[in-house]
C-alpha positions in Angstrom: 10.7 -2.0 -15.5 8.7 -4.0 -12.7 5.0 -3.8 -11.4 3.9 -4.7 -8.2 0.8 -5.7 -7.7 -0.4 -5.3 -3.8 -3.5 -6.5 -3.2 -6.6 -4.7 -1.3 -6.4 -7.5 1.5 -3.0 -5.5 2.6 -5.7 -2.8 3.8 -5.9 -3.2 7.3 -2.3 -5.7 7.5 0.6 -4.2 8.9 2.4 -5.6 6.1 1.3 -2.6 4.0 3.3 -0.3 5.3 6.0 -2.0 5.6 6.1 -3.0 1.6 5.3 0.6 1.1 8.5 1.7 3.3 10.8 -0.8 1.8 9.9 -0.1 -2.2 10.4 3.3 -1.7 13.4 3.1 0.2 15.5 0.6 -1.4 16.2 2.7 -4.8 14.5 0.1 -7.1 11.6 2.0 -9.2 8.8 0.1 -10.2 4.8 0.9 -10.9 2.8 0.2 -7.9 -0.5 -1.0 -9.2 -3.4 -1.1 -5.6 -6.0 -3.6 -5.0 -9.5 -2.9 -4.6 -9.6 -3.9 -1.2 -13.1 -2.7 1.3 -13.1 -0.2 -1.6 -14.2 -2.7 -4.1 -15.9 -5.1 -1.8 -18.1 -1.7 -1.1 -19.0 -1.5 -5.0 -19.8 -5.1 -5.2 -22.5 -4.3 -2.3 -23.7 -0.9 -4.2 -23.9 -3.3 -7.4 -25.9 -5.9 -5.8 -28.0 -3.5 -4.2 -28.8 -1.5 -7.3 -28.6 -3.6 -9.8 -25.9 -1.3 -11.5 -24.4 -3.0 -14.9 -20.9 -4.6 -15.0 -19.9 -1.7 -17.1 -20.6 0.5 -14.2 -19.3 -1.5 -11.2 -16.1 -2.0 -13.3 -15.8 1.6 -13.8 -16.6 2.0 -9.7 -14.2 -0.4 -9.4 -11.1 1.7 -10.9 -12.2 4.0 -8.4 -12.1 1.6 -5.4 -8.5 1.0 -6.8 -7.2 4.7 -6.8 -8.7 5.1 -3.1 -6.5 2.7 -1.9 -3.3 3.9 -4.4 -4.4 7.5 -2.4 -4.4 5.8 0.6 -1.1 4.5 -0.5 0.8 7.2 -1.7 -0.7 9.3 1.6 1.0 6.5 4.0 4.7 6.5 2.0 4.5 9.9 0.8 8.3 9.2 -1.2 5.8 7.2 -3.8 4.6 9.4 -6.7 1.4 8.9 -8.3 -0.1 8.9 -12.0 -2.8 8.1 -14.4 -1.3 8.4 -17.9 1.0 5.3 -19.1 3.7 8.3 -20.4 3.8 9.6 -17.1 4.3 6.2 -15.0 7.0 5.5 -17.6 9.1 8.9 -16.7 8.6 8.5 -13.0 10.1 5.0 -12.9 13.1 6.0 -15.8 13.9 9.0 -13.6 14.0 7.0 -10.5 10.8 6.6 -8.4 8.5 4.3 -7.5 5.3 5.3 -8.7 1.9 4.0 -8.1 -0.8 4.1 -10.8 -4.2 5.4 -10.5 -6.6 3.9 -13.1 -8.6 6.7 -14.0 -9.3 6.2 -17.7 -10.3 2.6 -18.5 -9.3 1.5 -22.6 -11.9 0.0 -24.6 -10.1 -3.4 -24.6 -10.0 -4.5 -21.2 -13.1 -6.2 -20.6 -15.8 -4.4 -17.9 -16.6 -7.4 -15.7 -16.0 -8.8 -12.4 -13.5 -11.2 -14.6 -11.0 -8.3 -14.4 -10.0 -7.0 -11.5 -6.5 -5.8 -10.5 -4.6 -9.1 -10.7 -5.6 -8.7 -14.9 -5.0 -5.2 -14.9 -1.5 -5.6 -13.5 -0.8 -7.8 -16.5 -3.0 -5.5 -18.9 -0.6 -2.0 -17.7 2.6 -4.9 -17.9 2.3 -5.2 -21.7 1.5 -1.5 -22.1 5.0 -0.3 -20.2 6.9 -3.1 -21.6 7.2 -4.3 -18.0 9.8 -7.1 -17.6 7.8 -8.9 -14.8 5.2 -8.3 -12.7 5.2 -9.5 -9.0 1.9 -10.4 -7.6 1.7 -9.7 -3.5 -1.5 -11.2 -1.7 -2.4 -12.0 1.7 -3.6 -15.5 1.0 -1.4 -18.2 1.6 -0.1 -19.5 -1.6 -1.2 -23.3 -1.2 -4.7 -21.5 -1.8 -5.9 -23.0 -5.7 -4.9 -20.1 -8.3 -9.1 -20.1 -8.8 -9.0 -18.7 -5.6 -6.0 -16.3 -5.6 -6.4 -15.1 -9.2 -9.2 -13.7 -11.4 -11.0 -15.1 -13.9 -9.5 -13.2 -16.8 -5.5 -13.6 -16.0 -4.9 -16.5 -17.6 -5.8 -14.7 -20.5 -4.5 -11.8 -20.3 -1.2 -13.7 -19.2 -0.7 -15.4 -22.1 -1.5 -12.2 -23.8 2.1 -10.6 -22.3 4.2 -13.4 -21.6 6.4 -11.9 -19.3 7.4 -13.0 -15.7 5.1 -13.5 -13.2 5.5 -13.8 -9.5 3.4 -14.6 -6.5 4.3 -13.7 -2.9 2.1 -14.0 0.1 2.7 -10.7 1.8 5.0 -11.9 4.6 7.5 -12.0 1.6 8.8 -8.4 2.5 11.9 -9.3 3.8 12.7 -10.7 0.6 12.7 -7.3 -1.5 14.2 -6.3 -3.9 15.4 -9.7 -4.7 12.0 -10.5 -5.7 12.9 -8.8 -8.9 16.4 -8.6 -9.6 
């Protein structure tokens, strides 16, 4: 089982629909973790404007991920969606790709901007005992890792230990060989 995190930066890129279509049609079931994209950007604006604490902003950012996830399943109706880990596993085991809607936060996950959808993809991979995580990004991969990944990423990576691959959004032509 693989977890595929599709960055929120693909929100307005034509590659978003291509990734979703290709994943759904490939017959290789995965769990998709949506980034927050412009929805999370608005959470940052609201936090700065209203001064809400990081815990509140973190919960709002999960809602932002849910919004992007709902958009993904609206774009590609062959993708199912689920919030609970047992349901995610059931969907993948039945041969379907599923979009994770993280409505409930685990108390062991730090509630701050150090933890974004990148680290949450690793957290989820550990929970579902995934073989690997594929992170689909819009930025060029020559960018430094501190600009590509959130501040907690290495901690979560060490706590899980599975395979992690980063690809640029144009690598869609390599699907599904990226995870096989």
